[in-house]
ZAMARKOL-787645 format. One record per residue (C-alpha): x, y, z; residue number from 0. Coordinates in nm, 4 decimals. Last residue first. Example, Ala and Ser with C-alpha at 12.3 -4.5 7.8 and 13.67 -1.06 7.14 Angstrom:
BEGIN
VEXBA          x          y          z   pos
VEXBA     1.3670    -0.1060     0.7140     1
VEXBA     1.2300    -0.4500     0.7800     0
***
This chain:
BEGIN
VEXBA          x          y          z   pos
VEXBA     1.8979    14.7685     3.2785   549
VEXBA     1.7199    14.7441     3.6116   548
VEXBA     1.4982    14.4645     3.4779   547
VEXBA     1.8121    14.2789     3.3479   546
VEXBA     1.9767    14.3120     3.6854   545
VEXBA     1.6591    14.1874     3.8568   544
VEXBA     1.6594    13.8876     3.6152   543
VEXBA     2.0225    13.8202     3.6983   542
VEXBA     1.9476    13.8250     4.0864   541
VEXBA     1.6383    13.5855     4.0282   540
VEXBA     1.8306    13.3483     3.8073   539
VEXBA     2.1303    13.3163     4.0579   538
VEXBA     1.8644    13.2707     4.3220   537
VEXBA     1.6984    12.9827     4.1251   536
VEXBA     2.0259    12.8103     4.0406   535
VEXBA     2.1678    12.8323     4.4063   534
VEXBA     1.8409    12.6944     4.5337   533
VEXBA     1.8423    12.4138     4.2932   532
VEXBA     2.1950    12.3221     4.4008   531
VEXBA     2.1039    12.3220     4.7725   530
VEXBA     1.8162    12.0854     4.6863   529
VEXBA     2.0583    11.8539     4.5037   528
VEXBA     2.3034    11.8331     4.7911   527
VEXBA     2.5727    12.0259     5.0048   526
VEXBA     2.8675    12.0332     4.7973   525
VEXBA     2.6901    12.2520     4.5504   524
VEXBA     2.7702    12.3474     4.1844   523
VEXBA     2.6227    12.5895     3.9284   522
VEXBA     2.6760    12.6814     3.5666   521
VEXBA     2.4130    12.9286     3.4198   520
VEXBA     2.4233    12.9858     3.0537   519
VEXBA     2.2711    13.2800     2.8777   518
VEXBA     2.0210    13.2598     2.6066   517
VEXBA     1.9354    13.4128     2.2796   516
VEXBA     2.1700    13.1892     2.0891   515
VEXBA     2.5097    13.2042     1.9183   514
VEXBA     2.7609    13.3643     2.1553   513
VEXBA     2.5725    13.2306     2.4706   512
VEXBA     2.5693    13.4840     2.7520   511
VEXBA     2.7819    13.3739     3.0723   510
VEXBA     2.6757    13.2978     3.4275   509
VEXBA     2.8775    13.1312     3.7045   508
VEXBA     2.7408    12.9723     4.0135   507
VEXBA     2.9092    12.8642     4.3293   506
VEXBA     2.8758    12.6304     4.6422   505
VEXBA     3.0197    12.5134     4.9552   504
VEXBA     3.2201    12.7950     5.1133   503
VEXBA     3.0583    13.0586     4.8742   502
VEXBA     3.1176    13.1630     4.5292   501
VEXBA     2.9736    13.4059     4.2672   500
VEXBA     3.1002    13.4056     3.9023   499
VEXBA     3.0191    13.6591     3.6506   498
VEXBA     3.0207    13.7005     3.2644   497
VEXBA     3.2645    13.7039     2.9832   496
VEXBA     3.5368    13.5548     3.1961   495
VEXBA     3.7528    13.8736     3.1751   494
VEXBA     4.1371    13.7957     3.2079   493
VEXBA     4.2893    13.8323     3.5645   492
VEXBA     4.5179    13.5298     3.4935   491
VEXBA     4.4343    13.2713     3.7591   490
VEXBA     4.1620    13.4663     3.9267   489
VEXBA     3.9391    13.4805     3.6262   488
VEXBA     3.7749    13.8287     3.5836   487
VEXBA     3.4195    13.9235     3.6583   486
VEXBA     3.4394    13.7658     4.0057   485
VEXBA     3.2033    13.7806     4.3023   484
VEXBA     3.3784    13.6216     4.6132   483
VEXBA     3.3121    13.4792     4.9426   482
VEXBA     2.9340    13.5139     4.9373   481
VEXBA     2.7790    13.4347     5.2765   480
VEXBA     2.5866    13.1146     5.2868   479
VEXBA     2.1978    13.0605     5.2895   478
VEXBA     2.1645    12.9853     4.9332   477
VEXBA     2.3841    13.2701     4.8119   476
VEXBA     2.4386    13.5723     5.0430   475
VEXBA     2.5858    13.9111     4.9607   474
VEXBA     2.4557    13.9293     4.5850   473
VEXBA     2.4315    14.2871     4.4581   472
VEXBA     2.4751    14.2214     4.0885   471
VEXBA     2.5566    14.5881     4.0359   470
VEXBA     2.7901    14.5993     4.3334   469
VEXBA     2.9775    14.2915     4.2271   468
VEXBA     3.0275    14.4238     3.8655   467
VEXBA     2.8552    14.3475     3.5246   466
VEXBA     2.9060    14.5794     3.2359   465
VEXBA     2.9896    14.3240     2.9879   464
VEXBA     2.7097    14.0943     3.1212   463
VEXBA     2.4710    14.3860     3.0173   462
VEXBA     2.5073    14.2841     2.6432   461
VEXBA     2.3325    13.9592     2.6996   460
VEXBA     2.0285    14.1580     2.8210   459
VEXBA     2.0447    14.3784     2.4960   458
VEXBA     2.0551    14.0750     2.2772   457
VEXBA     1.7692    13.9256     2.4632   456
VEXBA     1.8002    13.6533     2.7381   455
VEXBA     1.6401    13.3100     2.7922   454
VEXBA     1.7930    13.0766     3.0448   453
VEXBA     2.0095    12.7856     2.9946   452
VEXBA     2.0958    12.5217     3.2591   451
VEXBA     2.4333    12.3718     3.3672   450
VEXBA     2.4628    12.1229     3.6496   449
VEXBA     2.7002    12.0199     3.9205   448
VEXBA     2.6293    11.8421     4.2569   447
VEXBA     2.9572    11.7803     4.4412   446
VEXBA     3.0320    11.4899     4.6769   445
VEXBA     3.2723    11.5620     4.9383   444
VEXBA     3.6562    11.5334     4.9915   443
VEXBA     3.6914    11.1774     5.1416   442
VEXBA     3.4012    10.9864     5.0336   441
VEXBA     3.4019    11.2058     4.7024   440
VEXBA     3.7617    11.0838     4.6174   439
VEXBA     3.6759    10.7212     4.6636   438
VEXBA     3.3664    10.7633     4.4415   437
VEXBA     3.5991    10.9200     4.1852   436
VEXBA     3.8239    10.6083     4.2120   435
VEXBA     3.5387    10.3729     4.1395   434
VEXBA     3.4280    10.5864     3.8183   433
VEXBA     3.8086    10.5841     3.7220   432
VEXBA     3.8319    10.2101     3.7080   431
VEXBA     3.9916    10.0061     3.9902   430
VEXBA     4.3093     9.7964     3.9798   429
VEXBA     4.5077    10.1167     4.0188   428
VEXBA     4.7665    10.0497     3.7719   427
VEXBA     4.5621     9.8975     3.4898   426
VEXBA     4.2447    10.1130     3.5474   425
VEXBA     4.4504    10.4340     3.5602   424
VEXBA     4.6518    10.3356     3.2395   423
VEXBA     4.3079    10.2603     3.0620   422
VEXBA     4.1569    10.5960     3.1672   421
VEXBA     4.4842    10.7470     3.0533   420
VEXBA     4.4235    10.5952     2.7173   419
VEXBA     4.1053    10.7841     2.6808   418
VEXBA     4.2727    11.1053     2.7807   417
VEXBA     4.5616    11.0370     2.5407   416
VEXBA     4.3051    11.0096     2.2542   415
VEXBA     4.1047    11.3157     2.3662   414
VEXBA     4.3798    11.5433     2.3101   413
VEXBA     4.2885    11.9166     2.3501   412
VEXBA     4.5506    12.1628     2.2127   411
VEXBA     4.8929    12.2507     2.3391   410
VEXBA     5.0196    11.9081     2.2879   409
VEXBA     5.2920    11.6972     2.4521   408
VEXBA     5.5102    11.9434     2.6354   407
VEXBA     5.7833    11.8252     2.8497   406
VEXBA     5.7526    11.6715     3.2074   405
VEXBA     5.9217    11.3361     3.1463   404
VEXBA     5.6072    11.1430     3.1236   403
VEXBA     5.4909    11.4040     2.8708   402
VEXBA     5.2664    11.6770     2.9909   401
VEXBA     4.8781    11.6866     2.9969   400
VEXBA     4.5908    11.7674     2.7675   399
VEXBA     4.2264    11.8353     2.8314   398
VEXBA     3.8730    11.8621     2.6583   397
VEXBA     3.5674    11.7148     2.8209   396
VEXBA     3.3453    12.0387     2.8267   395
VEXBA     3.4506    12.0947     3.1943   394
VEXBA     3.7837    12.2119     3.0562   393
VEXBA     4.1267    12.0679     3.1269   392
VEXBA     4.5067    12.1400     3.1854   391
VEXBA     4.7527    11.9214     3.3385   390
VEXBA     5.1137    11.9420     3.4397   389
VEXBA     5.0702    12.3235     3.3890   388
VEXBA     5.4052    12.5305     3.4213   387
VEXBA     5.5746    12.2968     3.1949   386
VEXBA     5.6740    12.5755     2.9625   385
VEXBA     5.4685    12.4668     2.6536   384
VEXBA     5.1794    12.3618     2.8827   383
VEXBA     5.1650    12.6959     3.0720   382
VEXBA     5.1851    12.8900     2.7425   381
VEXBA     4.8925    12.6888     2.5871   380
VEXBA     4.6477    12.6915     2.8864   379
VEXBA     4.4559    13.0210     2.7921   378
VEXBA     4.4112    12.8924     2.4360   377
VEXBA     4.1856    12.6147     2.5829   376
VEXBA     3.8879    12.8627     2.6292   375
VEXBA     3.6666    12.9331     2.9126   374
VEXBA     3.8191    13.1905     3.1415   373
VEXBA     4.1094    13.1012     3.3605   372
VEXBA     4.1625    12.9401     3.7028   371
VEXBA     4.5277    12.8353     3.7856   370
VEXBA     4.5308    12.5695     4.0605   369
VEXBA     4.8306    12.5104     4.2645   368
VEXBA     4.9362    12.1695     4.3757   367
VEXBA     4.9511    12.0139     4.7338   366
VEXBA     4.7908    11.6741     4.6646   365
VEXBA     4.4782    11.7495     4.8953   364
VEXBA     4.4621    12.1064     4.7885   363
VEXBA     4.4634    12.0054     4.4232   362
VEXBA     4.1777    11.7530     4.4950   361
VEXBA     3.9828    12.0226     4.6517   360
VEXBA     4.0308    12.2606     4.3841   359
VEXBA     3.9426    12.0035     4.1158   358
VEXBA     3.6225    11.9173     4.3119   357
VEXBA     3.5402    12.3112     4.2539   356
VEXBA     3.4148    12.1725     3.9140   355
VEXBA     3.4802    12.3637     3.5939   354
VEXBA     3.3068    12.7041     3.5185   353
VEXBA     3.6165    12.9138     3.5790   352
VEXBA     3.8341    12.6910     3.3685   351
VEXBA     4.1165    12.4829     3.5105   350
VEXBA     4.4885    12.4667     3.4631   349
VEXBA     4.6618    12.2546     3.7257   348
VEXBA     5.0166    12.3592     3.8508   347
VEXBA     5.3694    12.2182     3.7811   346
VEXBA     5.5620    12.3466     4.0965   345
VEXBA     5.7414    12.0206     4.1670   344
VEXBA     5.8248    11.9723     3.7967   343
VEXBA     5.7083    11.6496     3.6449   342
VEXBA     5.9573    11.3640     3.6477   341
VEXBA     5.7704    11.1823     3.9285   340
VEXBA     5.4572    11.1326     3.7014   339
VEXBA     5.2453    10.8894     3.9030   338
VEXBA     5.0983    11.0812     4.1922   337
VEXBA     5.0347    11.4133     3.9889   336
VEXBA     4.8778    11.1914     3.7260   335
VEXBA     4.6200    11.0061     3.9466   334
VEXBA     4.4677    11.2902     4.1302   333
VEXBA     4.4549    11.4990     3.8173   332
VEXBA     4.3001    11.2155     3.6068   331
VEXBA     4.0419    11.1506     3.8967   330
VEXBA     3.9434    11.5151     3.9058   329
VEXBA     3.9187    11.5494     3.5266   328
VEXBA     3.7195    11.2369     3.5313   327
VEXBA     3.4498    11.3888     3.7544   326
VEXBA     3.4239    11.7024     3.5819   325
VEXBA     3.3664    11.5280     3.2413   324
VEXBA     3.0681    11.3507     3.4008   323
VEXBA     3.1576    10.9763     3.3676   322
VEXBA     2.9399    10.7509     3.1344   321
VEXBA     2.8582    10.4359     3.3204   320
VEXBA     2.9373    10.4391     3.6919   319
VEXBA     3.1152    10.1077     3.8124   318
VEXBA     3.1472     9.9528     3.4675   317
VEXBA     3.3183    10.2727     3.3289   316
VEXBA     3.2479    10.4908     3.0309   315
VEXBA     3.4953    10.7750     2.9573   314
VEXBA     3.4153    11.0406     2.6966   313
VEXBA     3.6821    11.2367     2.5535   312
VEXBA     3.7339    11.5601     2.3411   311
VEXBA     4.0006    11.6709     2.0960   310
VEXBA     3.9188    11.3698     1.8688   309
VEXBA     3.8085    11.5763     1.5545   308
VEXBA     3.4749    11.3949     1.5355   307
VEXBA     3.4445    11.3393     1.9263   306
VEXBA     3.6263    11.0744     2.1042   305
VEXBA     3.5067    10.7604     2.2873   304
VEXBA     3.6092    10.5504     2.5829   303
VEXBA     3.5751    10.2197     2.7547   302
VEXBA     3.6823    10.0677     3.0764   301
VEXBA     3.7066     9.7034     3.2115   300
VEXBA     3.4909     9.6071     2.9015   299
VEXBA     3.1795     9.4307     2.8149   298
VEXBA     2.9867     9.5609     3.1014   297
VEXBA     2.9849     9.9101     2.9622   296
VEXBA     2.8326     9.7970     2.6209   295
VEXBA     2.4993    10.0168     2.6630   294
VEXBA     2.7149    10.2997     2.7483   293
VEXBA     2.8975    10.2632     2.4196   292
VEXBA     2.5760    10.2689     2.2113   291
VEXBA     2.4034    10.5389     2.4399   290
VEXBA     2.6891    10.7889     2.4033   289
VEXBA     2.4904    11.0602     2.2028   288
VEXBA     2.2304    11.0474     2.4751   287
VEXBA     2.4730    11.0384     2.7726   286
VEXBA     2.6502    11.3503     2.6284   285
VEXBA     3.0205    11.3825     2.6938   284
VEXBA     3.1152    11.2171     2.3567   283
VEXBA     2.9243    11.4732     2.1788   282
VEXBA     2.9108    11.3541     1.8183   281
VEXBA     2.5968    11.5637     1.7756   280
VEXBA     2.2874    11.4381     1.5685   279
VEXBA     1.9870    11.6727     1.6889   278
VEXBA     1.6917    11.5520     1.8839   277
VEXBA     1.7466    11.8128     2.1516   276
VEXBA     1.9196    11.5714     2.4019   275
VEXBA     2.1431    11.4277     2.1350   274
VEXBA     2.0731    11.1686     1.8657   273
VEXBA     2.2090    10.8131     1.8755   272
VEXBA     2.4712    10.7756     1.6081   271
VEXBA     2.4943    10.5239     1.3286   270
VEXBA     2.3480    10.7443     1.0694   269
VEXBA     2.6335    10.9859     1.0929   268
VEXBA     2.5346    11.1440     0.7707   267
VEXBA     2.8982    11.1732     0.6671   266
VEXBA     2.9482    10.8043     0.7150   265
VEXBA     3.2601    10.6431     0.8579   264
VEXBA     3.2301    10.3146     1.0292   263
VEXBA     3.5098    10.1865     1.2490   262
VEXBA     3.2701    10.0307     1.5214   261
VEXBA     3.3353     9.8839     1.8656   260
VEXBA     3.7089     9.9242     1.8236   259
VEXBA     3.8127     9.6387     2.0587   258
VEXBA     4.1115     9.6643     2.2949   257
VEXBA     4.3588     9.4226     2.4593   256
VEXBA     4.6848     9.6182     2.4058   255
VEXBA     4.9662     9.4824     2.1865   254
VEXBA     5.1488     9.8228     2.1851   253
VEXBA     5.1768     9.8759     1.8114   252
VEXBA     4.8767     9.6666     1.7049   251
VEXBA     4.6385     9.8539     1.9306   250
VEXBA     4.7740    10.1959     1.8366   249
VEXBA     4.7621    10.1030     1.4616   248
VEXBA     4.3980    10.0017     1.5119   247
VEXBA     4.3017    10.3189     1.6965   246
VEXBA     4.4552    10.5668     1.4416   245
VEXBA     4.2086    10.4997     1.1391   244
VEXBA     3.8989    10.6065     1.3459   243
VEXBA     4.0636    10.9028     1.5051   242
VEXBA     3.8996    11.1418     1.2638   241
VEXBA     3.5357    11.0665     1.3571   240
VEXBA     3.2876    10.7929     1.3054   239
VEXBA     3.2035    10.7882     1.6798   238
VEXBA     3.5614    10.6825     1.7511   237
VEXBA     3.4222    10.4072     1.9773   236
VEXBA     3.6898    10.2246     2.1996   235
VEXBA     3.6408     9.9425     2.4279   234
VEXBA     3.9149     9.8198     2.6535   233
VEXBA     4.0098     9.4972     2.8210   232
VEXBA     4.2868     9.5478     3.0836   231
VEXBA     4.5556     9.2913     3.0104   230
VEXBA     4.7707     9.4273     3.2902   229
VEXBA     5.0915     9.3925     3.0795   228
VEXBA     4.9495     9.5864     2.7820   227
VEXBA     4.8163     9.8914     2.9946   226
VEXBA     5.1321     9.8955     3.1972   225
VEXBA     5.3387     9.9064     2.8670   224
VEXBA     5.1438    10.1883     2.7343   223
VEXBA     5.2302    10.4200     3.0164   222
VEXBA     5.0933    10.7243     2.8384   221
VEXBA     5.2931    11.0448     2.7455   220
VEXBA     5.6191    10.8858     2.6076   219
VEXBA     5.4348    10.5730     2.5109   218
VEXBA     5.2290    10.7766     2.2698   217
VEXBA     5.5372    10.8789     2.0538   216
VEXBA     5.5069    10.5876     1.8157   215
VEXBA     5.1412    10.6476     1.7491   214
VEXBA     5.1962    11.0251     1.6643   213
VEXBA     5.4888    10.9494     1.4467   212
VEXBA     5.3148    10.6687     1.2777   211
VEXBA     4.9710    10.8281     1.1811   210
VEXBA     5.0701    11.1618     1.0287   209
VEXBA     5.2265    10.9919     0.7355   208
VEXBA     5.2928    11.2791     0.4975   207
VEXBA     5.1916    11.4156     0.1635   206
VEXBA     5.3547    11.7501     0.0463   205
VEXBA     5.2169    12.0474    -0.1516   204
VEXBA     5.4894    12.2992    -0.2248   203
VEXBA     5.6056    12.1268    -0.5493   202
VEXBA     5.2486    12.1605    -0.6892   201
VEXBA     5.0954    11.8378    -0.8214   200
VEXBA     4.7860    11.8524    -0.6020   199
VEXBA     4.7534    12.2326    -0.6603   198
VEXBA     4.7600    12.1810    -1.0305   197
VEXBA     4.4503    11.9475    -1.0056   196
VEXBA     4.2820    12.1908    -0.7478   195
VEXBA     4.2905    12.4781    -0.9997   194
VEXBA     4.5072    12.7772    -0.8860   193
VEXBA     4.4072    13.0572    -0.6357   192
VEXBA     4.5389    13.4002    -0.5045   191
VEXBA     4.2623    13.5928    -0.3419   190
VEXBA     4.3062    13.9546    -0.3859   189
VEXBA     3.9692    14.0348    -0.5271   188
VEXBA     3.7441    13.7862    -0.3462   187
VEXBA     3.4194    13.9965    -0.4348   186
VEXBA     3.5785    14.2980    -0.2316   185
VEXBA     3.3409    14.2276     0.0583   184
VEXBA     3.4527    13.8699     0.0814   183
VEXBA     3.8155    13.9891     0.0792   182
VEXBA     3.7297    14.2338     0.3625   181
VEXBA     3.5575    13.9690     0.5504   180
VEXBA     3.8641    13.7470     0.5398   179
VEXBA     4.1097    14.0309     0.6559   178
VEXBA     3.8856    14.1046     0.9464   177
VEXBA     3.8623    13.7325     1.0499   176
VEXBA     4.2295    13.6777     1.0111   175
VEXBA     4.3217    13.9719     1.2144   174
VEXBA     4.0760    13.8832     1.4821   173
VEXBA     4.1898    13.5300     1.4770   172
VEXBA     4.5459    13.6327     1.5579   171
VEXBA     4.4931    13.8824     1.8564   170
VEXBA     4.2051    13.6729     1.9583   169
VEXBA     4.4316    13.3563     2.0387   168
VEXBA     4.4869    13.0770     1.8058   167
VEXBA     4.4112    12.7395     1.9416   166
VEXBA     4.7394    12.5571     2.0279   165
VEXBA     5.0437    12.4453     1.8510   164
VEXBA     5.2592    12.7232     1.9592   163
VEXBA     5.3420    12.7892     1.5928   162
VEXBA     4.9734    12.9100     1.5277   161
VEXBA     4.6797    12.6890     1.5087   160
VEXBA     4.3922    12.7909     1.2792   159
VEXBA     4.0434    12.6590     1.2843   158
VEXBA     3.7948    12.5809     0.9940   157
VEXBA     3.4551    12.4320     1.0729   156
VEXBA     3.1750    12.2784     0.8699   155
VEXBA     2.8231    12.1955     0.9827   154
VEXBA     2.5480    11.9716     0.8300   153
VEXBA     2.6565    11.6627     1.0242   152
VEXBA     2.5942    11.8259     1.3696   151
VEXBA     2.8673    11.9722     1.5692   150
VEXBA     3.1068    11.7560     1.7676   149
VEXBA     3.4278    11.9628     1.6357   148
VEXBA     3.3312    12.2012     1.3404   147
VEXBA     3.6434    12.0617     1.1579   146
VEXBA     3.8982    12.1520     0.8996   145
VEXBA     4.2127    12.1747     1.1124   144
VEXBA     4.4853    12.4223     1.0046   143
VEXBA     4.8495    12.4408     1.1166   142
VEXBA     5.1574    12.6142     1.1978   141
VEXBA     5.5364    12.5504     1.1303   140
VEXBA     5.8401    12.7461     1.2319   139
VEXBA     6.1288    12.8024     0.9607   138
VEXBA     6.3163    12.9977     1.2364   137
VEXBA     6.3756    12.9736     1.6093   136
VEXBA     6.3946    12.5939     1.6233   135
VEXBA     6.4372    12.3527     1.9230   134
VEXBA     6.1121    12.1820     1.8750   133
VEXBA     5.9352    12.3375     1.6007   132
VEXBA     5.8653    12.0178     1.3998   131
VEXBA     5.7478    11.8288     1.7093   130
VEXBA     5.5290    12.1220     1.8301   129
VEXBA     5.3533    12.1482     1.4871   128
VEXBA     5.3114    11.7591     1.4496   127
VEXBA     5.1724    11.7265     1.8044   126
VEXBA     4.9130    12.0094     1.7298   125
VEXBA     4.8255    11.8541     1.4078   124
VEXBA     4.7734    11.5062     1.5765   123
VEXBA     4.5735    11.6676     1.8607   122
VEXBA     4.3311    11.8022     1.6070   121
VEXBA     4.2569    11.4518     1.4474   120
VEXBA     4.3739    11.3736     1.0886   119
VEXBA     4.1470    11.1991     0.8328   118
VEXBA     4.2761    11.0514     0.5221   117
VEXBA     4.4002    11.1536     0.1769   116
VEXBA     4.6589    10.8681     0.2025   115
VEXBA     4.9573    11.0777     0.2725   114
VEXBA     4.7772    11.3030     0.4969   113
VEXBA     4.8326    11.6863     0.4075   112
VEXBA     5.1304    11.9101     0.4352   111
VEXBA     5.1401    12.2482     0.2894   110
VEXBA     5.4474    12.4450     0.2011   109
VEXBA     5.2800    12.7835     0.1216   108
VEXBA     5.3639    12.9145    -0.2139   107
VEXBA     5.0532    13.1332    -0.2464   106
VEXBA     4.8971    12.9386    -0.5265   105
VEXBA     4.9440    12.6301    -0.3208   104
VEXBA     4.7836    12.7820    -0.0085   103
VEXBA     4.4785    12.9036    -0.2144   102
VEXBA     4.3825    12.5952    -0.4120   101
VEXBA     4.4772    12.3898    -0.1093   100
VEXBA     4.2125    12.5843     0.0959    99
VEXBA     3.9319    12.5272    -0.1553    98
VEXBA     3.9948    12.1464    -0.1881    97
VEXBA     4.0205    12.1116     0.2087    96
VEXBA     3.6760    12.2864     0.2267    95
VEXBA     3.5446    12.0466    -0.0192    94
VEXBA     3.6747    11.7485     0.2049    93
VEXBA     3.5659    11.8910     0.5393    92
VEXBA     3.2055    11.9650     0.4240    91
VEXBA     3.0876    11.6071     0.4766    90
VEXBA     3.2194    11.5870     0.8396    89
VEXBA     3.4873    11.3304     0.8706    88
VEXBA     3.7618    11.5379     1.0187    87
VEXBA     4.0455    11.7250     0.8309    86
VEXBA     4.4114    11.7984     0.8853    85
VEXBA     4.6476    12.0547     0.7619    84
VEXBA     5.0209    12.1037     0.8630    83
VEXBA     5.1571    12.4344     0.7184    82
VEXBA     5.5270    12.3980     0.6612    81
VEXBA     5.7642    12.6513     0.7806    80
VEXBA     5.7974    13.0281     0.6780    79
VEXBA     5.5983    13.2098     0.9638    78
VEXBA     5.7310    13.5720     0.9452    77
VEXBA     5.4293    13.7181     1.1038    76
VEXBA     5.3160    13.9293     0.8301    75
VEXBA     5.3653    13.6624     0.5797    74
VEXBA     5.1750    13.3997     0.7868    73
VEXBA     4.8977    13.6623     0.8295    72
VEXBA     4.8825    13.7000     0.4466    71
VEXBA     4.8582    13.3189     0.4055    70
VEXBA     4.5958    13.2895     0.6747    69
VEXBA     4.3909    13.5663     0.5091    68
VEXBA     4.4023    13.3788     0.1817    67
VEXBA     4.2783    13.0724     0.3563    66
VEXBA     4.0042    13.2819     0.5207    65
VEXBA     3.8784    13.4024     0.1923    64
VEXBA     3.8806    13.0807    -0.0115    63
VEXBA     3.7310    12.9238     0.2853    62
VEXBA     3.4372    13.1759     0.3091    61
VEXBA     3.3984    13.1902    -0.0604    60
VEXBA     3.3506    12.8063    -0.0788    59
VEXBA     3.0714    12.8200     0.1706    58
VEXBA     3.0324    12.7988     0.5607    57
VEXBA     2.7509    13.0346     0.6860    56
VEXBA     2.5350    13.0522     0.3728    55
VEXBA     2.2450    12.9004     0.5538    54
VEXBA     2.2567    12.5382     0.3872    53
VEXBA     2.6410    12.5823     0.3671    52
VEXBA     2.6468    12.5268     0.7448    51
VEXBA     2.8563    12.7126     1.0141    50
VEXBA     3.1831    12.7306     1.1937    49
VEXBA     3.4783    12.9572     1.1899    48
VEXBA     3.7535    12.8832     1.4605    47
VEXBA     3.7373    12.7051     1.7895    46
VEXBA     3.6606    12.9733     2.0516    45
VEXBA     3.4679    13.1874     1.7797    44
VEXBA     3.6009    13.3139     1.4481    43
VEXBA     3.3316    13.4842     1.2454    42
VEXBA     3.3409    13.4980     0.8725    41
VEXBA     3.0257    13.6757     0.7525    40
VEXBA     2.7059    13.5122     0.6633    39
VEXBA     2.5364    13.5519     1.0144    38
VEXBA     2.6131    13.9298     1.0020    37
VEXBA     2.4361    13.9937     0.6533    36
VEXBA     2.6250    14.2616     0.4639    35
VEXBA     2.8975    13.9961     0.3836    34
VEXBA     2.6360    13.8214     0.1624    33
VEXBA     2.7230    13.4652     0.1201    32
VEXBA     2.7074    13.3019    -0.2132    31
VEXBA     2.5917    12.9286    -0.2138    30
VEXBA     2.6774    12.7330    -0.5212    29
VEXBA     2.9863    12.5608    -0.4058    28
VEXBA     2.8847    12.4798    -0.0315    27
VEXBA     2.5173    12.4482    -0.1453    26
VEXBA     2.6183    12.1626    -0.3725    25
VEXBA     2.7911    11.9980    -0.0796    24
VEXBA     2.4886    12.0213     0.1365    23
VEXBA     2.2617    11.9065    -0.1278    22
VEXBA     2.4666    11.5883    -0.2043    21
VEXBA     2.4942    11.5396     0.1643    20
VEXBA     2.1269    11.5346     0.2549    19
VEXBA     2.1425    11.5274     0.6285    18
VEXBA     1.9550    11.2332     0.7953    17
VEXBA     1.6110    11.3098     0.9439    16
VEXBA     1.4270    11.0485     0.7323    15
VEXBA     1.6703    10.7806     0.8285    14
VEXBA     1.5669    10.8327     1.1968    13
VEXBA     1.8716    10.8707     1.4105    12
VEXBA     1.9275    10.5889     1.6620    11
VEXBA     1.7633    10.6809     1.9924    10
VEXBA     1.9210    10.8553     2.2877     9
VEXBA     1.7087    11.1626     2.2590     8
VEXBA     1.4172    11.1162     2.0344     7
VEXBA     1.1594    11.2133     2.3095     6
VEXBA     1.3616    11.5629     2.3144     5
VEXBA     1.4902    11.6830     2.6450     4
VEXBA     1.3574    12.0311     2.7331     3
VEXBA     1.6166    12.2860     2.8236     2
VEXBA     1.6220    12.4154     3.1687     1
VEXBA     1.4735    12.7386     3.2713     0
***
């Protein structure tokens, strides 16, 4: 069953529904999580530990415990270089930074924070880590970003990036999570901590200009001169996020014709239009959250936005409005591999199992290999570092790509360069990415893609772990013979956490939600909308039969 769209979707948030920031911050310090309650324990998902202080899922004790666990991990792993820390604009980011600094300073970690106490996007931290570590085999840096990404204003988040600059793998996060929960259970005994005022003055806490090195280096990954020389007119919406103080320096440094449509920062995010379910989310791939910029589409040659930690992108064009993330990924891949002559001849394309098969068709056209992985950007890190991936992206509007010389740029998602790439494409192609996508579909076929959620109990969700092709028993899908039933990603043979069934002209993938009593069905058809609906219906029927059989 598809989720019901709220009548509030796409409308400016009602002032009566704004988060109460004083209460939220008070709950951060006053709330005491119970480690015996599963929802109040530290839990690292694909993007770190997330939650709200209102339900004791993101409180001071969590951050003190996680920060100490990070310190202990660093010692065990022999990481002795600086720890770069960035925060976004969520209300809980600054309190969590205070807690983290108290622990990091007490543990003697060389911590680096923004020189002006400002906000730092996720890709800037990845860039700083990789820049510091280039050519080193000791004194390696790592980092932390305090962000729940595009989540609602009442949420907080804390994620760790190891010396490879990308999202930490489960072999690291599981150790940190286990150690943090042990500290919670012990009443924080074992946490080293000094008062914040002392931490700020400590010799091992350093302030740094994060903005200039990143801005100056952008010309080595995007053709900024082509953007400037073309005079292409750009609209940029930071959605009140961490990139807000980066765009004006970028505009001034490169002399591009761009307008930041809003530089407002407000932890209630009162300037947002609400998402599909009536909640406030800074999701730049949602047409409801992006209503403001979509309404300005005719004012610019191309426009783009980022989520709160700027690791995601949303591209708005005159020709087609807000682009589906899958569509833009296909355009970006087609353009980049034709306009980056210094990239290796064997540089491949990294995509997730639930991304559009349009990417595969583009790759076949340009003669590049596709490496299909489970969901999670961590699967792309090694390929980006070694140049094995020229481009890596997810259907959820997160991607990165190599520098123009074929070396690594970031190993975490970078929404800033994906936005600027849309400008470069428009400048050099004399057509916006939306129009280029239409050209691709006229040649390669037009896909119909959708994701829906269906109810599933905890027991039913657990059945996904035991799925096999025989147990699912699908031999034909929407009138076509099944060509593959996958429980492991073909690119790296890692479990996809569910199942994917493919035919010549369509596919579906199903995965259980990690936070809700639903499972997600991703589906795509190159035949038409009715064929897509049939794929979805047959997928649900097969999965329901599996649930009934137990």
